[in-house]
C-alpha distance (Angstrom), angle and dihedral (degrees) to the residues before:
residue distance angle dihedral
M1 . . .
T2 3.78 . .
E3 3.73 123.2 .
L4 3.78 90.9 -155.7
D5 3.83 110.1 102.2
A6 3.80 126.3 -160.5
P7 3.82 98.4 -100.6
T8 3.83 92.2 51.7
A9 3.87 89.9 44.0
D10 3.82 89.6 53.9
R11 3.77 90.7 49.3
L12 3.81 89.8 50.3
L13 3.82 89.6 47.4
A14 3.79 93.7 50.9
T15 3.85 90.3 48.9
A16 3.83 92.3 48.3
V17 3.80 93.0 49.6
A18 3.76 92.1 49.2
N19 3.77 89.1 49.1
L20 3.83 93.1 51.8
R21 3.82 90.4 52.0
R22 3.79 96.4 44.6
D23 3.83 114.1 96.2
Y24 3.80 100.4 179.6
P25 2.92 141.8 91.7
V26 3.80 90.6 35.7
H27 3.82 130.8 -179.3
W28 3.77 98.8 -137.2
I29 3.80 109.6 -169.7
H30 3.77 106.0 161.8
L31 3.83 123.0 132.7
V32 3.78 108.2 -107.5
H33 3.77 118.9 -146.1
S34 3.77 96.9 170.4
P35 3.74 144.9 -9.7
A36 3.76 88.0 -86.4
D37 3.83 88.9 69.8
L38 3.74 92.2 61.3
V39 3.72 96.6 97.1
P40 3.81 128.9 138.5
Q41 3.79 116.1 -88.8
R42 3.79 89.9 -117.8
A43 3.78 90.2 60.8
R44 3.75 95.7 51.4
H45 3.82 96.0 35.1
P46 3.83 106.0 26.7
V47 3.83 93.4 167.7
F48 3.78 101.4 42.9
A49 3.80 106.7 28.6
G50 3.81 103.1 114.3
S51 3.75 132.3 73.1
F52 3.88 95.2 61.5
D53 3.83 97.2 -77.4
W54 3.79 141.0 24.4
H55 3.82 99.0 -103.1
S56 3.75 94.3 46.3
C57 3.79 90.4 50.8
V58 3.78 89.2 52.8
H59 3.69 95.2 51.9
Q60 3.76 92.6 41.6
T61 3.73 85.4 56.2
W62 3.81 88.4 52.9
L63 3.78 88.9 49.7
T64 3.80 90.8 52.4
V65 3.83 90.9 50.1
R66 3.80 93.6 44.7
L67 3.77 93.4 52.0
L68 3.80 92.5 46.6
R69 3.73 89.0 51.7
L70 3.75 96.1 49.4
F71 3.81 98.5 33.9
P72 3.81 106.0 29.5
D73 3.82 95.1 165.5
L74 3.77 100.0 54.9
P75 3.80 116.2 135.8
G76 3.75 90.5 -116.1
A77 3.77 96.2 48.0
A78 3.80 98.6 99.8
A79 3.74 92.8 50.6
A80 3.81 90.9 47.7
R81 3.82 92.6 52.5
A82 3.82 90.2 49.1
T83 3.75 89.7 51.6
L84 3.81 92.0 52.9
D85 3.80 89.6 48.4
E86 3.76 91.3 50.4
L87 3.80 96.7 48.7
I88 3.76 104.7 33.8
T89 3.84 100.8 67.2
A90 3.82 132.0 147.2
D91 3.81 92.1 -115.3
G92 3.78 92.6 48.2
V93 3.79 94.3 47.0
R94 3.81 89.0 49.6
T95 3.76 92.1 54.7
E96 3.79 90.3 49.3
A97 3.80 93.3 48.3
E98 3.84 90.7 49.6
F99 3.76 90.0 56.0
F100 3.85 93.7 50.6
T101 3.81 89.5 47.3
S102 3.78 89.4 57.0
P103 3.86 123.6 87.9
E104 3.81 90.9 -102.5
G105 3.80 90.6 53.1
A106 3.81 90.9 58.4
S107 3.82 92.1 87.6
W108 3.83 107.2 3.4
E109 3.79 110.3 124.8
R110 3.82 92.3 3.8
P111 2.97 121.1 -177.8
Y112 3.78 109.3 -7.5
G113 3.79 100.1 46.6
W114 3.80 91.9 40.8
A115 3.76 91.9 52.2
W116 3.83 93.6 51.5
L117 3.82 90.2 47.8
L118 3.85 88.7 56.9
V119 3.79 90.5 46.7
L120 3.83 89.7 51.8
D121 3.83 90.6 47.2
S122 3.83 92.1 51.9
E123 3.80 92.1 46.0
L124 3.75 89.9 54.7
R125 3.79 96.3 43.1
T126 3.82 93.8 51.1
W127 3.84 92.8 49.6
P128 3.87 116.8 72.3
D129 3.82 91.5 -146.7
G130 3.84 89.2 54.2
A131 3.77 96.6 56.3
R132 3.82 96.4 98.6
W133 3.74 94.3 51.9
A134 3.81 91.3 44.7
R135 3.83 90.1 55.0
L136 3.75 91.5 49.9
L137 3.88 92.6 49.1
R138 3.76 93.5 48.0
P139 3.83 98.0 98.7
L140 3.76 91.5 54.9
V141 3.75 95.9 42.0
S142 3.83 91.3 50.2
V143 3.80 91.2 54.6
V144 3.73 93.8 46.8
R145 3.79 94.7 44.6
D146 3.85 89.8 52.2
R147 3.81 91.9 48.4
W148 3.82 89.5 49.1
S149 3.82 93.7 48.1
R150 3.77 93.5 48.4
W151 3.77 93.2 48.0
L152 3.85 93.3 47.4
A153 3.84 89.9 53.4
T154 3.78 92.1 60.6
A155 3.81 106.8 28.2
R156 3.80 109.3 112.8
R157 3.72 101.9 -173.4
P158 3.80 139.2 30.3
V159 3.77 129.5 -118.0
R160 3.79 108.2 -123.6
V161 3.82 103.7 -172.1
G162 3.83 126.5 124.2
T163 3.79 95.3 -119.0
H164 3.78 141.6 61.9
T165 3.78 101.4 -50.2
N166 3.78 93.3 58.2
T167 3.78 106.5 128.7
A168 3.85 99.5 -161.2
F169 3.85 93.2 59.5
A170 3.78 91.4 48.2
L171 3.85 92.5 47.5
G172 3.75 90.8 51.2
L173 3.80 92.6 51.7
T174 3.79 92.6 44.7
L175 3.75 94.5 46.7
D176 3.78 91.2 53.7
A177 3.77 91.2 48.4
A178 3.78 93.7 47.7
R179 3.78 92.7 49.6
A180 3.77 92.3 48.5
V181 3.85 93.5 58.4
G182 3.83 96.3 35.9
D183 3.76 95.1 -108.1
T184 3.76 95.7 155.7
A185 3.83 95.9 169.5
L186 3.88 91.8 56.6
A187 3.79 92.0 41.7
S188 3.73 91.0 51.2
A189 3.82 91.1 48.9
C190 3.78 90.8 52.6
T191 3.82 92.0 48.8
T192 3.74 93.1 48.2
A193 3.84 90.7 49.4
A194 3.85 91.5 47.7
H195 3.82 91.1 53.6
R196 3.79 91.1 45.4
F197 3.75 93.9 49.1
H198 3.81 102.5 38.2
L199 3.83 117.5 8.2
L200 3.79 93.8 98.2
D201 3.82 95.4 41.8
S202 3.80 113.2 123.9
D203 3.80 143.5 158.1
Y204 3.88 94.4 28.7
G205 3.74 109.5 -145.8
G206 3.79 106.6 173.0
F207 3.80 125.9 131.3
E208 3.83 114.2 -124.1
P209 2.92 140.5 -128.3
D210 3.77 118.6 24.4
A211 3.80 113.9 -158.6
A212 3.82 95.1 -99.3
D213 3.79 100.5 38.3
F214 3.80 119.4 132.8
L215 3.79 90.3 167.6
S216 3.76 132.4 52.4
P217 3.89 106.4 -131.2
S218 3.80 92.2 -152.1
L219 3.79 96.7 43.8
V220 3.78 97.7 46.9
E221 3.74 86.3 50.0
A222 3.76 92.4 52.8
D223 3.84 90.0 44.8
L224 3.77 88.4 54.3
M225 3.79 94.6 48.3
R226 3.84 92.8 50.3
R227 3.85 84.4 61.6
V228 3.76 94.9 54.2
L229 3.78 104.0 36.4
P230 3.81 127.8 63.3
G231 3.80 114.2 -112.0
P232 3.82 99.5 -95.1
E233 3.81 91.7 43.1
F234 3.77 90.7 48.2
A235 3.77 90.9 51.1
T236 3.77 92.2 53.0
W237 3.80 90.5 47.0
L238 3.81 90.9 50.6
D239 3.82 92.4 48.5
D240 3.85 88.3 53.6
F241 3.82 93.6 44.4
F242 3.77 96.8 47.5
T243 3.73 106.0 30.3
D244 3.80 94.8 -175.0
L245 3.79 119.6 0.5
T246 3.79 91.0 177.0
Q247 3.78 92.2 72.4
A248 3.80 119.3 109.8
R249 3.81 86.9 -119.4
W250 3.83 87.0 75.1
D251 3.83 97.7 49.5
G252 3.82 88.8 107.0
L253 3.81 91.2 55.3
R254 3.81 97.7 43.4
N255 3.83 93.4 46.3
P256 3.83 130.0 49.9
V257 3.75 118.0 -101.3
E258 3.70 125.8 -125.0
V259 3.86 117.6 -88.8
D260 3.70 106.3 -152.3
E261 3.79 101.7 170.8
P262 3.81 110.7 24.4
A263 3.83 91.6 167.6
D264 3.78 92.0 57.2
P265 3.87 115.2 91.2
H266 3.82 94.2 -121.2
G267 3.78 92.6 31.4
S268 3.73 89.3 60.6
H269 3.83 89.2 54.8
L270 3.84 87.8 72.0
A271 3.84 89.5 54.7
G272 3.75 88.4 52.4
L273 3.80 90.2 46.6
A274 3.79 89.1 62.7
L275 3.82 90.6 54.7
S276 3.76 95.6 44.6
R277 3.80 92.6 46.5
A278 3.81 88.9 50.2
W279 3.84 93.0 57.8
C280 3.82 91.1 44.8
W281 3.76 92.9 50.1
G282 3.82 88.8 48.6
G283 3.84 92.5 49.1
I284 3.78 91.3 48.6
A285 3.77 92.9 49.6
S286 3.79 91.9 48.9
A287 3.82 92.7 52.1
L288 3.78 95.6 49.9
P289 3.80 119.9 96.3
P290 3.85 118.1 -112.5
G291 3.78 113.0 -75.5
H292 3.77 97.1 16.5
R293 3.81 111.7 156.1
Y294 3.80 93.1 -118.2
T295 3.80 101.3 45.0
E296 3.79 99.0 91.7
L297 3.75 92.0 38.2
A298 3.80 89.4 54.9
R299 3.79 92.7 47.6
A300 3.78 91.6 51.3
A301 3.76 92.1 47.7
E302 3.81 90.8 49.2
K303 3.84 92.0 54.6
A304 3.81 94.1 45.0
H305 3.80 93.2 51.3
R306 3.85 92.8 43.0
D307 3.78 92.0 54.7
V308 3.79 92.5 49.6
G309 3.78 97.4 41.9
W310 3.81 97.1 53.3
Q311 3.86 90.3 56.1
Y312 3.81 90.1 72.3
V313 3.77 103.2 43.7
F314 3.84 95.3 95.3
G315 3.81 136.0 31.9
H316 3.80 102.0 30.1
G317 3.69 102.8 99.6
Y318 3.85 136.0 -105.2
A319 3.87 93.9 -54.7
A320 3.80 89.1 67.2
E321 3.78 102.3 24.5
H322 3.81 97.7 55.1
W323 3.86 89.2 71.4
L324 3.77 116.7 4.1
G325 3.78 95.6 82.1
T326 3.83 89.2 65.1
F327 3.81 92.3 57.5
A328 3.86 91.7 45.1
A329 3.81 92.4 51.0
Y330 3.83 93.5 42.8
L331 3.85 88.1 53.2
D332 3.84 93.9 52.6
V333 3.83 104.1 31.3
G334 3.76 103.6 19.3
A335 3.74 119.3 -160.6
L336 3.81 141.9 -79.4
T337 3.77 103.7 23.5
């Protein structure tokens, strides 16, 4: 049962649509070889140029689609559909795909942006109303899926940071997306990589969070492993990974951290951390067998983080609002159902 009601969904939808249409400010992070490369983001990325940066635009597009799917009669639905029609065009997608086919596109936005694109694709393909946009996006999705699969086949080690390059988070999103559309080859590649990266991890000893984290390296790893291990095996893995979550040493993981500057670009990351931790704690709790020593702890941590995270979704300026709504909606309505 979702906790996201229709008025809040419409507010999220309006924010997402405004983000998709807003070109500036923009975080422009391309490698520049000459003055000829200094083109507007909308020229190089005509589909996903809004919402401050490419990956945020992709997942704000997913948010728009997800809300239309779950709440088709929202007051803002017509404007949202028109925005998708305006931005997702054959010519625009062709330009995006050409970039990702280029040498620079081999790693740009990997893995975070790539994973969200595959989530968006799966959302559209599993929703009858989304079929026309899914067909238009196919050339871009095919290039990114191929890039992702090739990289997964050769990557030896994970990236364990609390920001965009974290591989466990992207693997979890991509695995869900692949399973939703029956892409067994991609799902198998994600599962194999998860085992290679994390199956033998034990006695986690990291210090969390860093000042700019919007992901918990340990919790997104656990949230990934509950997707690839059967319940009893996951419980054993978790017991080895966190030898004793009740210790005071893990207070900062069980409880939300302070968000001192939610309007600051990095300060807003800690608000997002509360939301992403909440869905990780919830996923962990749901995968544990009845009576496991961490189940109630995980449920309590999920609620505490949910309550804090939702406080920052609105009213803290573009640095927060260009992305936080995605994490809030993902927490409450998930994806791909």
